[in-house]
C-alpha positions as CSV (number, residue, x, y, z in Angstrom):
1,X,34.6,-48.4,-24.6
2,X,32.9,-49.9,-21.6
3,X,34.0,-46.9,-19.4
4,X,32.6,-44.4,-22.0
5,X,29.3,-46.3,-22.1
6,X,28.9,-46.1,-18.3
7,X,29.6,-42.4,-18.2
8,X,26.9,-41.8,-20.9
9,X,24.4,-43.8,-18.9
10,X,25.0,-41.9,-15.7
11,X,24.6,-38.6,-17.6
12,X,21.3,-39.7,-19.1
13,X,20.0,-40.7,-15.7
14,X,20.8,-37.4,-14.0
15,X,18.0,-35.0,-13.1
16,X,18.3,-31.5,-14.6
17,X,20.3,-29.2,-12.3
18,X,18.7,-25.7,-11.7
19,X,21.0,-22.8,-12.3
20,X,22.8,-21.6,-9.2
21,X,20.8,-18.3,-9.0
22,X,17.5,-20.1,-9.3
23,X,18.5,-22.8,-6.8
24,X,19.5,-20.3,-4.1
25,X,16.8,-17.7,-4.8
26,X,14.5,-19.1,-2.1
27,X,17.3,-19.1,0.5
28,X,18.4,-15.5,-0.2
29,X,14.8,-14.2,-0.2
30,X,13.5,-16.2,2.7
31,X,11.7,-13.9,5.1
32,X,12.1,-10.9,2.8
33,X,9.5,-11.3,0.1
34,X,6.1,-12.8,0.1
35,X,5.2,-14.3,-3.3
36,X,1.7,-14.7,-4.7
37,X,1.0,-18.2,-5.8
38,X,0.0,-17.0,-9.2
39,X,2.8,-14.6,-10.3
40,X,1.3,-14.2,-13.7
41,X,-1.3,-11.8,-12.3
42,X,-0.5,-8.1,-12.7
43,X,1.0,-6.5,-9.6
44,X,-2.0,-4.2,-9.1
45,X,-4.3,-7.3,-8.8
46,X,-2.2,-8.7,-6.1
47,X,-2.5,-5.6,-4.0
48,X,-5.5,-5.0,-1.8
49,X,-7.1,-1.8,-3.1
50,X,-7.9,-0.7,0.4
51,X,-4.2,-0.5,1.1
52,X,-3.3,1.7,-1.9
53,X,-2.4,5.0,-0.2
54,X,-0.5,7.5,-2.2
55,X,-1.4,10.8,-0.5
56,X,0.7,10.2,2.5
57,X,3.8,8.7,0.9
58,X,6.9,10.8,0.6
59,X,6.7,10.7,-3.2
60,X,3.1,11.8,-3.3
61,X,3.8,14.6,-0.8
62,X,6.6,15.8,-2.9
63,X,4.4,15.9,-6.0
64,X,1.7,17.7,-4.1
65,X,4.3,20.3,-2.9
66,X,5.6,20.8,-6.4
67,X,2.2,21.3,-7.8
68,X,1.4,23.9,-5.0
69,X,4.6,25.8,-5.7
70,X,3.9,25.9,-9.5
71,X,0.3,27.2,-8.9
72,X,1.5,29.7,-6.3
73,X,4.2,31.0,-8.7
74,X,1.7,31.3,-11.5
75,X,-0.8,33.3,-9.4
76,X,1.9,35.8,-8.4
77,X,3.7,36.2,-11.7
78,X,0.9,36.2,-14.2
79,X,-1.9,38.7,-14.7
80,X,-5.3,38.1,-13.1
81,X,-7.2,37.3,-16.3
82,X,-4.7,34.5,-17.2
83,X,-5.0,33.1,-13.7
84,X,-8.8,33.2,-14.0
85,X,-8.8,31.3,-17.3
86,X,-6.3,28.7,-15.9
87,X,-8.5,27.9,-12.9
88,X,-11.8,28.0,-14.8
89,X,-10.3,25.6,-17.3
90,X,-9.5,23.1,-14.4
91,X,-11.3,24.0,-11.2
92,X,-9.5,21.1,-9.4
93,X,-6.4,23.3,-9.4
94,X,-8.0,25.6,-7.0
95,X,-8.5,22.9,-4.4
96,X,-5.0,21.6,-5.0
97,X,-3.6,25.2,-4.4
98,X,-5.7,25.6,-1.2
99,X,-4.5,22.3,0.2
100,X,-1.0,23.6,0.0
101,X,-2.1,27.0,1.3
102,X,-3.8,25.4,4.3
103,X,-0.6,23.5,5.0
104,X,1.4,26.7,5.0
105,X,-1.2,28.5,7.2
106,X,-0.9,25.8,9.9
107,X,2.5,27.3,10.7
108,X,1.3,31.0,11.0
109,X,1.4,32.7,14.4
110,X,-2.1,34.0,13.6
111,X,-4.7,34.1,10.9
112,X,-5.6,37.6,9.4
113,X,-9.2,36.5,8.8
114,X,-9.8,36.4,12.6
115,X,-8.6,40.0,12.9
116,X,-10.7,41.1,10.0
117,X,-13.9,39.6,11.5
118,X,-13.2,41.1,14.9
119,X,-12.7,44.5,13.3
120,X,-15.9,44.3,11.3
121,X,-17.9,43.2,14.4
122,X,-16.6,46.1,16.4
123,X,-16.5,48.9,13.8
124,X,-19.3,48.2,11.4
125,X,-23.1,48.5,12.0
126,X,-25.6,45.7,11.6
127,X,-26.5,45.1,8.0
128,X,-23.3,46.6,6.6
129,X,-22.0,45.4,3.2
130,X,-18.6,43.8,2.9
131,X,-16.7,42.7,-0.2
132,X,-14.2,39.9,0.3
133,X,-11.8,40.0,-2.7
134,X,-9.9,36.7,-3.1
135,X,-12.0,35.0,-0.4
136,X,-10.9,31.3,-0.8
137,X,-13.7,29.3,0.9
138,X,-15.4,32.4,2.2
139,X,-14.5,32.2,5.9
140,X,-15.4,35.8,6.4
141,X,-18.9,35.3,5.0
142,X,-19.3,32.2,7.1
143,X,-18.4,34.2,10.2
144,X,-20.4,37.4,9.5
145,X,-23.3,36.6,7.3
146,X,-25.8,36.5,10.2
147,X,-25.3,40.2,10.9
148,X,-23.9,41.6,7.6
149,X,-24.0,41.1,3.9
150,X,-20.7,39.6,2.7
151,X,-20.0,39.4,-1.1
152,X,-17.3,36.8,-1.6
153,X,-15.2,36.7,-4.8
154,X,-12.5,34.3,-6.1
155,X,-11.3,32.5,-9.2
156,X,-13.5,29.4,-8.5
157,X,-16.7,29.0,-6.6
158,X,-16.0,26.3,-4.1
159,X,-19.4,26.8,-2.3
160,X,-22.6,28.8,-2.8
161,X,-21.2,31.8,-0.9
162,X,-18.5,32.4,-3.5
163,X,-18.9,34.2,-6.8
164,X,-16.3,33.1,-9.4
165,X,-14.7,36.0,-11.2
166,X,-11.6,38.0,-11.9
167,X,-11.4,40.3,-8.8
168,X,-10.2,43.1,-11.1
169,X,-13.9,43.2,-12.2
170,X,-16.5,42.1,-9.8
171,X,-20.3,42.2,-10.3
172,X,-21.1,45.1,-7.8
173,X,-22.5,48.5,-8.3
174,X,-20.5,51.7,-7.7
175,X,-20.4,52.8,-4.0
176,X,-22.1,49.7,-2.8
177,X,-19.7,48.5,-0.1
178,X,-19.0,49.7,3.5
179,X,-15.8,47.7,3.6
180,X,-13.5,46.0,1.1
181,X,-11.1,43.3,2.2
182,X,-7.9,41.8,0.8
183,X,-6.6,39.1,3.0
184,X,-3.4,37.8,1.3
185,X,-5.1,38.4,-2.0
186,X,-3.0,41.0,-3.8
187,X,-1.6,38.4,-6.2
188,X,-0.6,38.8,-9.8
189,X,1.3,41.4,-11.7
190,X,-1.8,43.6,-12.1
191,X,-2.8,43.7,-8.4
192,X,-3.2,47.5,-8.4
193,X,-6.3,46.9,-10.6
194,X,-7.8,45.1,-7.6
195,X,-7.4,48.2,-5.4
196,X,-9.0,50.3,-8.1
197,X,-12.0,47.9,-8.3
198,X,-12.4,47.9,-4.5
199,X,-12.2,51.7,-4.5
200,X,-14.9,51.9,-7.2
201,X,-17.2,49.7,-5.1
202,X,-16.6,51.5,-1.8
203,X,-18.8,54.3,-0.5
204,X,-17.1,57.5,0.6
205,X,-16.1,56.9,4.1
206,X,-15.9,53.1,3.4
207,X,-13.1,51.0,4.8
208,X,-10.3,49.3,2.8
209,X,-8.6,46.6,4.9
210,X,-5.4,45.0,3.6
211,X,-3.5,42.1,5.2
212,X,-0.3,40.9,3.5
213,X,2.7,38.8,4.1
214,X,5.4,41.0,5.7
215,X,8.2,39.7,3.5
216,X,6.4,41.0,0.3
217,X,6.6,44.6,1.4
218,X,10.1,46.0,0.8
219,X,9.2,49.6,1.9
220,X,6.1,49.7,4.2
221,X,6.1,53.5,4.5
222,X,6.1,53.9,0.7
223,X,3.4,51.2,0.3
224,X,1.2,53.2,2.8
225,X,1.8,56.5,1.1
226,X,0.8,55.2,-2.3
227,X,-2.9,55.2,-1.2
228,X,-3.0,58.7,0.1
229,X,-4.5,60.4,-3.0
230,X,-7.7,58.5,-2.3
231,X,-7.6,57.2,1.3
232,X,-6.6,58.3,4.7
233,X,-4.8,55.9,7.0
234,X,-6.7,54.7,10.1
235,X,-4.1,52.1,11.1
236,X,-0.8,50.8,9.8
237,X,0.8,47.8,11.5
238,X,4.1,46.4,10.6
239,X,5.2,44.2,13.5
240,X,8.0,41.7,12.8
241,X,6.7,39.0,15.2
242,X,3.2,39.0,13.7
243,X,4.4,37.8,10.2
244,X,1.8,40.0,8.4
245,X,1.4,43.7,7.7
246,X,-2.0,45.3,8.3
247,X,-3.2,48.5,6.6
248,X,-6.7,50.0,7.3
249,X,-7.8,52.9,5.2
250,X,-10.8,55.1,4.9
251,X,-12.0,56.3,1.4
252,X,-11.9,60.1,1.2
253,X,-12.1,60.7,-2.6
254,X,-13.3,59.0,-5.8
255,X,-9.9,59.6,-7.4
256,X,-8.1,56.3,-8.2
257,X,-4.8,55.9,-6.3
258,X,-1.6,55.5,-8.5
259,X,0.1,52.4,-7.2
260,X,3.3,50.7,-8.5
261,X,2.9,47.0,-8.7
262,X,6.5,46.6,-7.7
263,X,5.7,47.7,-4.2
264,X,4.8,44.1,-3.5
265,X,7.2,41.3,-4.3
266,X,5.9,37.8,-5.3
267,X,5.5,35.4,-2.4
268,X,7.4,32.4,-3.7
269,X,8.2,29.2,-1.8
270,X,11.6,27.6,-2.0
271,X,12.0,24.3,-3.7
272,X,13.0,21.5,-1.2
């Protein structure tokens, strides 16, 4: 009886023993984690807002890339009116797309816009009128506006130089342009309508300048020949090392060319 009473007294006097996991947590995490004194605060309140950077993390970059690929695929596989409605409904998509586009352009061996501006400066007269169909942020206008009139069209107006519209129907009079430009802009399943619209706007003798990604053109000779009912070819360039094809045409007739949309394949980026 006395032995039992002594055991009971020792048990009552013992301090509570922390579970093994709790007792050793500090040792295992020492040097690995920094705990805030008040762990009841939400995690976001413990983080310095100036240190919240998501745009450069691998996860954010992956999401940005996925968004660009989705927008790019939509532009190439839908008709132009649907694309216009999509981007007008959420203009932020246009900037998201062009962030991805600029990232891709950084790897190009050259930029078609530079060649287009050089051609215009050397071949067109002062005061000539140019239509930039699918202009993006209107780089051609920024380069040439001091000497020529450049009408810039795209799905969203990102600056005062750009008129937002479906480029299958632009706000220009018939025979009002000396030159029409498509720099990587023949997107969508109805892209031949863009050519018809440019032809409508061009004067007889006006220039149609097309630059496209080489991989989109399965048969370059057939692509060139499809314009011959309305245009004559001034220059046709298909050089593998340059990444792009270049077609410069002169309008000889008011007839509309009959062009098969399948002459250009969609430019789709692989998922990583």
